[in-house]
C-alpha positions as CSV (number, residue, x, y, z in Angstrom):
1,M,-1.0,-14.2,15.0
2,A,0.3,-11.2,16.9
3,L,3.8,-12.1,16.0
4,L,3.0,-12.5,12.3
5,V,1.2,-9.2,12.2
6,T,4.0,-7.4,14.0
7,T,6.7,-9.0,11.7
8,A,4.9,-8.8,8.4
9,L,2.8,-5.7,8.8
10,V,4.9,-3.5,10.9
11,G,8.2,-4.9,9.5
12,G,10.3,-3.4,12.3
13,V,14.0,-3.3,11.8
14,A,16.1,-4.7,14.6
15,G,19.3,-3.0,15.8
16,P,20.3,0.4,17.1
17,A,20.2,2.0,13.6
18,A,16.6,0.9,12.9
19,G,15.3,4.4,12.3
20,A,18.3,5.7,10.4
21,Q,17.5,7.4,7.1
22,P,19.6,6.6,4.0
23,T,22.4,8.9,3.3
24,T,24.7,9.2,0.3
25,T,28.0,10.8,-0.4
26,A,26.4,12.9,-3.2
27,S,22.8,13.6,-2.6
28,P,20.4,14.0,-5.6
29,T,19.2,17.5,-6.4
30,I,15.6,17.7,-5.2
31,D,13.1,20.5,-5.4
32,H,10.3,19.9,-2.9
33,S,8.7,23.3,-3.5
34,T,6.8,22.6,-6.7
35,D,5.8,19.0,-7.4
36,G,5.9,17.5,-3.9
37,P,8.4,15.2,-2.1
38,G,11.1,13.6,-4.3
39,A,9.5,15.0,-7.5
40,Q,12.6,16.3,-9.1
41,Q,16.1,15.0,-9.3
42,T,18.6,14.7,-12.2
43,D,20.6,11.8,-13.6
44,A,23.7,13.8,-13.0
45,A,23.3,12.5,-9.4
46,C,23.3,8.9,-10.6
47,E,27.0,8.7,-11.2
48,F,29.0,5.8,-10.0
49,P,30.9,4.8,-7.9
50,L,28.3,5.4,-5.2
51,E,28.5,5.1,-1.4
52,I,25.2,5.0,0.4
53,T,24.2,4.2,4.0
54,D,21.1,2.1,4.6
55,A,18.6,1.8,7.5
56,T,20.9,-0.6,9.4
57,G,23.7,2.0,9.4
58,T,25.7,-0.1,6.9
59,T,27.5,1.8,4.1
60,I,27.6,0.0,0.8
61,T,29.6,0.8,-2.3
62,L,28.5,0.4,-5.9
63,D,31.4,0.8,-8.3
64,E,29.1,0.8,-11.3
65,R,25.5,0.6,-12.2
66,P,24.0,-2.7,-11.0
67,E,23.0,-4.9,-13.9
68,R,21.6,-7.8,-11.9
69,I,19.1,-6.8,-9.2
70,T,17.2,-9.1,-6.8
71,T,14.4,-8.0,-4.5
72,T,13.2,-9.7,-1.4
73,N,9.8,-8.0,-1.2
74,P,7.3,-7.0,-3.8
75,S,7.3,-3.3,-3.0
76,A,10.9,-3.0,-4.2
77,A,10.0,-4.9,-7.3
78,Q,7.0,-2.7,-8.0
79,T,9.2,0.4,-7.7
80,L,11.8,-1.0,-10.1
81,W,9.1,-1.8,-12.6
82,E,7.8,1.8,-12.3
83,I,11.2,3.5,-12.8
84,G,12.1,1.4,-15.9
85,A,14.6,-1.0,-14.3
86,R,12.6,-4.2,-14.7
87,D,14.9,-5.6,-17.4
88,R,17.7,-5.7,-14.8
89,V,15.7,-7.6,-12.2
90,V,16.8,-11.2,-11.9
91,G,15.0,-12.3,-8.7
92,V,11.7,-11.5,-7.1
93,T,9.5,-13.1,-4.4
94,Q,6.3,-15.0,-5.2
95,Y,4.2,-12.0,-4.1
96,A,5.5,-9.9,-7.0
97,A,3.9,-12.3,-9.4
98,Y,1.2,-9.7,-10.3
99,L,3.8,-7.6,-12.1
100,D,4.0,-8.1,-15.8
101,G,6.9,-10.4,-16.6
102,A,7.7,-11.2,-13.0
103,S,7.1,-14.9,-13.7
104,E,10.1,-14.9,-15.9
105,R,12.4,-14.0,-13.0
106,E,13.8,-16.3,-10.4
107,N,11.5,-16.9,-7.5
108,V,13.6,-16.3,-4.3
109,S,10.8,-17.1,-1.8
110,A,11.4,-19.8,0.7
111,E,9.2,-22.9,0.7
112,G,7.5,-21.6,3.8
113,F,7.6,-18.0,5.0
114,G,10.3,-15.5,4.0
115,V,13.2,-15.6,1.5
116,S,15.5,-18.4,0.5
117,V,19.1,-17.2,1.0
118,E,20.3,-20.0,-1.4
119,R,17.9,-18.8,-4.1
120,V,19.0,-15.2,-3.7
121,V,22.7,-16.2,-4.0
122,D,21.9,-18.3,-7.1
123,T,20.6,-15.2,-8.9
124,E,24.2,-13.8,-8.8
125,P,23.0,-10.3,-8.0
126,D,25.1,-7.1,-8.2
127,L,22.6,-5.6,-5.7
128,V,19.9,-7.0,-3.4
129,L,17.1,-4.7,-2.3
130,V,15.7,-5.6,1.1
131,P,12.6,-3.5,2.1
132,N,11.6,-3.0,5.7
133,A,9.3,-6.0,5.9
134,S,12.4,-8.2,5.9
135,S,14.3,-8.0,9.2
136,A,17.8,-6.6,9.5
137,S,19.0,-10.1,10.2
138,T,18.0,-11.1,6.7
139,A,20.1,-8.4,5.3
140,E,23.1,-9.5,7.5
141,T,22.6,-13.1,6.4
142,L,22.7,-12.1,2.8
143,R,25.8,-9.9,3.4
144,A,27.5,-12.9,5.0
145,Q,27.2,-14.4,1.5
146,N,29.3,-11.6,0.1
147,L,26.3,-9.9,-1.5
148,T,25.8,-6.1,-1.7
149,V,22.6,-5.5,0.2
150,Y,20.6,-2.3,0.7
151,H,18.0,-2.3,3.6
152,Y,15.3,0.4,3.5
153,A,13.9,2.2,6.4
154,E,10.2,1.7,7.1
155,A,7.9,3.8,4.9
156,T,5.1,5.1,7.1
157,S,3.8,7.9,4.8
158,I,3.4,8.9,1.2
159,E,6.4,11.2,1.6
160,A,8.5,8.3,2.8
161,I,7.4,6.3,-0.2
162,A,8.6,9.2,-2.4
163,E,12.0,9.2,-0.6
164,K,12.2,5.4,-1.0
165,T,11.5,5.7,-4.7
166,E,14.1,8.4,-5.0
167,T,16.7,6.3,-3.2
168,T,15.9,3.3,-5.4
169,G,16.4,5.4,-8.5
170,R,19.8,6.6,-7.1
171,L,20.9,3.0,-6.3
172,V,20.1,1.7,-9.8
173,G,21.0,4.8,-11.8
174,N,17.5,5.8,-12.8
175,C,17.2,9.1,-11.0
176,E,15.2,10.9,-13.7
177,A,12.7,8.1,-14.1
178,A,12.3,8.0,-10.3
179,A,11.6,11.7,-10.3
180,E,9.0,11.3,-13.0
181,T,7.3,8.5,-11.1
182,N,7.2,10.6,-8.0
183,A,5.7,13.5,-10.0
184,E,3.0,11.1,-11.3
185,M,2.3,9.9,-7.7
186,N,2.1,13.5,-6.3
187,E,-0.2,14.5,-9.1
188,A,-2.5,11.5,-8.3
189,V,-2.5,12.4,-4.6
190,A,-3.4,16.0,-5.4
191,A,-6.2,14.9,-7.7
192,A,-7.6,12.6,-5.0
193,E,-7.4,15.4,-2.4
194,N,-9.1,17.8,-4.7
195,R,-11.8,15.2,-5.6
196,T,-12.9,15.0,-2.0
197,A,-12.0,18.5,-0.8
198,G,-15.6,19.7,-0.6
199,L,-17.1,16.5,0.7
200,D,-17.7,15.2,4.2
201,R,-14.9,12.8,5.3
202,P,-16.5,9.4,6.3
203,N,-15.0,7.6,9.2
204,A,-13.3,4.5,7.8
205,L,-11.5,1.4,9.0
206,Y,-9.2,-1.1,7.3
207,P,-9.5,-4.5,9.2
208,L,-6.7,-7.0,8.7
209,G,-8.5,-9.9,10.4
210,D,-8.8,-11.1,14.0
211,G,-9.2,-7.5,15.3
212,Y,-5.9,-6.2,13.7
213,V,-6.2,-2.9,11.9
214,A,-4.1,-0.4,10.0
215,A,-3.8,2.5,12.4
216,G,-1.7,5.7,12.7
217,N,1.9,6.3,11.5
218,T,1.5,3.8,8.6
219,F,1.6,4.4,4.9
220,I,-1.9,2.9,4.7
221,N,-3.2,5.6,7.1
222,S,-1.5,8.2,4.8
223,I,-3.3,6.7,1.8
224,M,-6.6,6.8,3.6
225,E,-6.2,10.4,4.5
226,A,-5.2,11.4,1.0
227,G,-8.2,9.3,-0.3
228,G,-10.7,11.5,1.7
229,V,-11.5,9.4,4.8
230,T,-10.7,9.6,8.4
231,N,-9.0,6.5,9.7
232,V,-10.8,5.8,13.0
233,A,-8.0,3.4,14.1
234,A,-5.4,6.2,14.0
235,A,-6.9,7.6,17.3
236,E,-6.4,4.2,18.9
237,G,-2.6,3.9,18.3
238,D,0.1,3.6,15.7
239,G,1.1,0.7,13.5
240,Y,-1.1,-2.4,13.3
241,P,-2.7,-2.9,16.7
242,Q,-5.2,-5.5,17.7
243,L,-8.5,-3.8,18.8
244,S,-11.2,-5.4,20.9
245,N,-14.7,-5.7,19.7
246,E,-15.8,-3.0,22.1
247,V,-13.3,-0.5,20.8
248,I,-14.2,-1.3,17.1
249,L,-17.8,-0.7,18.0
250,Q,-16.9,2.6,19.6
251,T,-15.0,3.8,16.6
252,D,-18.1,3.0,14.5
253,P,-16.7,3.3,11.0
254,E,-19.1,4.4,8.2
255,L,-17.0,2.8,5.5
256,I,-14.9,-0.4,5.6
257,L,-12.0,-1.1,3.2
258,V,-11.9,-4.7,1.9
259,T,-9.7,-6.4,-0.6
260,T,-12.2,-8.8,-2.1
261,P,-15.8,-8.0,-3.2
262,D,-17.2,-11.0,-1.4
263,A,-15.6,-10.4,2.0
264,V,-17.7,-11.7,4.8
265,I,-16.4,-9.1,7.3
266,L,-19.5,-6.9,7.1
267,E,-21.6,-9.9,8.2
268,E,-19.3,-10.7,11.2
269,E,-19.3,-9.0,14.6
270,P,-18.3,-6.4,15.6
271,Y,-18.3,-5.0,12.0
272,A,-21.9,-6.0,11.3
273,S,-23.1,-3.7,14.1
274,T,-21.1,-0.6,12.9
275,T,-22.7,2.0,10.6
276,A,-20.7,0.5,7.7
277,G,-22.1,-2.9,8.5
278,T,-25.7,-1.9,9.0
279,E,-25.7,0.3,5.8
280,G,-23.5,-2.1,3.8
281,N,-20.9,0.5,3.0
282,Y,-17.5,-0.8,1.8
283,V,-15.0,-0.1,-0.9
284,V,-13.0,-2.8,-2.7
285,M,-9.3,-2.1,-2.8
286,N,-6.5,-3.9,-4.7
287,V,-4.7,-6.1,-2.1
288,N,-1.3,-5.6,-3.7
289,Y,-1.5,-1.9,-4.1
290,L,-3.0,-1.2,-0.7
291,N,-0.5,-3.3,1.1
292,Q,2.8,-2.4,-0.6
293,P,4.5,0.9,0.1
294,A,5.4,1.8,-3.5
295,P,4.4,4.6,-6.0
296,R,1.8,2.7,-8.1
297,S,0.2,1.6,-4.8
298,V,-0.3,5.2,-3.8
299,I,-1.6,6.2,-7.3
300,E,-4.1,3.4,-7.6
301,S,-5.2,3.3,-3.9
302,T,-5.8,7.1,-3.5
303,T,-7.7,7.2,-6.8
304,T,-9.9,4.2,-6.0
305,L,-10.7,5.4,-2.5
306,S,-11.4,9.1,-3.3
307,T,-13.7,8.0,-6.2
308,A,-15.5,5.7,-3.8
309,V,-15.9,8.5,-1.2
310,E,-17.3,10.8,-4.0
311,E,-19.8,8.2,-5.2
312,L,-20.8,7.3,-1.6
313,Q,-21.7,10.9,-0.9
314,T,-23.4,11.3,-4.2
315,E,-25.6,8.3,-3.4
316,S,-26.2,9.5,0.1
317,D,-27.2,13.0,-1.2
318,G,-29.5,11.4,-3.7
319,A,-31.2,9.3,-1.1
320,T,-31.8,12.4,1.0
321,D,-33.2,14.3,-1.9
322,G,-35.5,11.4,-2.6
323,E,-36.8,11.3,1.0
324,D,-37.5,15.1,0.8
325,E,-39.4,14.7,-2.4
326,S,-41.4,11.8,-0.9
327,A,-42.3,13.9,2.1
328,D,-43.6,16.6,-0.1
329,G,-45.7,14.1,-2.0
330,D,-44.5,15.5,-5.3
331,D,-43.7,12.1,-6.8
332,G,-47.1,10.6,-6.0
333,G,-45.4,7.5,-4.6
334,D,-44.6,6.0,-1.3
335,G,-41.2,7.7,-1.0
336,D,-39.2,4.5,-1.7
337,T,-37.9,5.9,-5.0
338,T,-34.2,6.0,-4.3
339,S,-31.6,3.3,-3.8
340,D,-30.4,2.7,-0.3
341,G,-27.2,1.4,-1.9
342,D,-27.8,-2.1,-0.7
343,D,-27.8,-3.6,-4.2
344,G,-24.6,-5.5,-3.9
345,S,-23.2,-4.0,-7.1
346,T,-19.5,-3.8,-7.5
347,E,-17.1,-4.1,-10.4
348,D,-14.9,-7.2,-10.6
349,G,-13.0,-6.1,-7.4
350,S,-10.0,-8.2,-8.3
351,D,-7.6,-8.7,-5.4
352,G,-4.7,-8.0,-7.7
353,S,-2.9,-11.2,-7.1
354,T,-2.8,-12.7,-10.6
355,G,-1.7,-10.0,-13.0
356,E,-0.7,-6.4,-13.5
357,G,-3.9,-5.6,-15.3
358,S,-6.0,-6.4,-12.2
359,T,-6.0,-2.9,-10.7
360,G,-8.9,-3.2,-8.3
361,D,-10.0,0.3,-9.3
362,S,-13.6,-0.6,-8.5
363,A,-16.4,1.6,-7.4
364,P,-17.5,1.1,-3.8
365,G,-19.6,-2.0,-3.1
366,F,-22.7,-1.6,-0.9
367,G,-24.2,-4.9,0.0
368,V,-23.7,-8.5,1.2
369,V,-20.2,-9.9,1.3
370,A,-19.0,-13.5,1.6
371,A,-15.2,-14.3,2.3
372,L,-13.5,-15.3,5.5
373,I,-11.8,-12.7,7.7
374,A,-9.1,-15.2,8.3
375,A,-8.4,-15.6,4.5
376,I,-8.1,-11.8,4.2
377,A,-5.7,-11.7,7.1
378,T,-3.6,-14.5,5.6
379,A,-3.5,-12.8,2.2
380,L,-2.6,-9.4,3.7
381,I,0.1,-10.8,5.9
382,A,1.5,-12.8,2.9
383,R,1.5,-9.8,0.6
384,R,2.9,-7.2,2.9
385,R,5.7,-5.1,1.5
C-alpha cells in the first residue's frame, strides 16, 4: 500500500534531473503581472522546429507541429482537451474515459497497472506526453522504441499546473488556447478566494484510505487553500504521508473531503471521532478533477470547495441564530427550529468516472455515508494524474 501510494500519488521521478524544470530554446512571452501565472502567451512562440528539455534533462526536437499525440496519464489528456488539441490525440489511458470522445481513442493502459508500451507504439505517435505519475523509466522505455517523449516535472501547486498547461500548449502549437485556459483557471481561483475571503477557514482533511492523506507541497493542498480551507495534514508533512489514528484525531478536521456521497469514512475511526465525523460535515468532490493536476481540475475543485465552505458557514450561522432566538423565547418553541445539517442531503455527487458531464459540483453533504475506505483508496490510486 505504501509503495502504491508513493508511486501513484507522489509520482516521483527517478534520476538526477528529477526536479528539473522544462526549458525551451525560445520561451513563450508570458505576462505574470495581470492574470496570474501562465495567463498570457502568443502563438508566435509556437513556431517549429522546437527544442525543449523535459524533467529528466532530456532535450527533444519537434520539427513540426505534432499531429498524432498519445498521453500516458489522464491529466495530460484533460489538458489537451482544454486547449483544443483533442482531435490530434490518438491514445489515452483508461482513466481518461470521462473525457468526451476519449472512448474513440486507443486505450494504451496495460492489463494490470501502468501503460502498455506495445499499445503506445501501435498508436504511431509524433509525440508522447508522460506526466509525473509515470516514472522516468517509462519515458526511457518509450524512447527506446524511437518515440519522441516529453516527461513533465511534478506539479505541486496551481502555479505549477499553469506552467504545465503553458508547456503543453507550446509542445502542440496551441499557445494562445493554453493562455486562455490559464486565464479561465486563474479567474476561477480568484473567484473561489473572494467567495471565502470574509469567512472562517474550516480545518479540513482529504483522506486517501488506510491513513494516507494529501498533505503539504501537493497540488491538492494548493486547491484546498484556494477553496477556503486549512489543510490540517500540511502541518504533518509533505506529499502523501500515512498518519496514525492518534495524529488524525489530534488534527481534528472540521470538514472531510470525499469523492463519493455514500463514503463510509465518517463512520470509521478515527474520522468518526473528529469534529467532521461527529457533526457529519463533508463535501463531495469529483474524483477525477480533485486527483488530476490539470486546469479543469482546478476550476471545478476550487469552485466546489469554496461553495461548500460558504454554505457550511451559512448553515452554521443559521443554527447559531436559531439557538439565540430559542434562548430568548421569541419563537414560542423548544428551540429546535434550525437544521443541524445532519439531513444527509447532497446532490448526485458523481465521482466523475463515467463521463465529462459528471462534474461533481455538489453542495456539501452533511450526514451518514456508506462506501468503503479501501474502495476510495483504490479509486484514487488508479486515477492519479
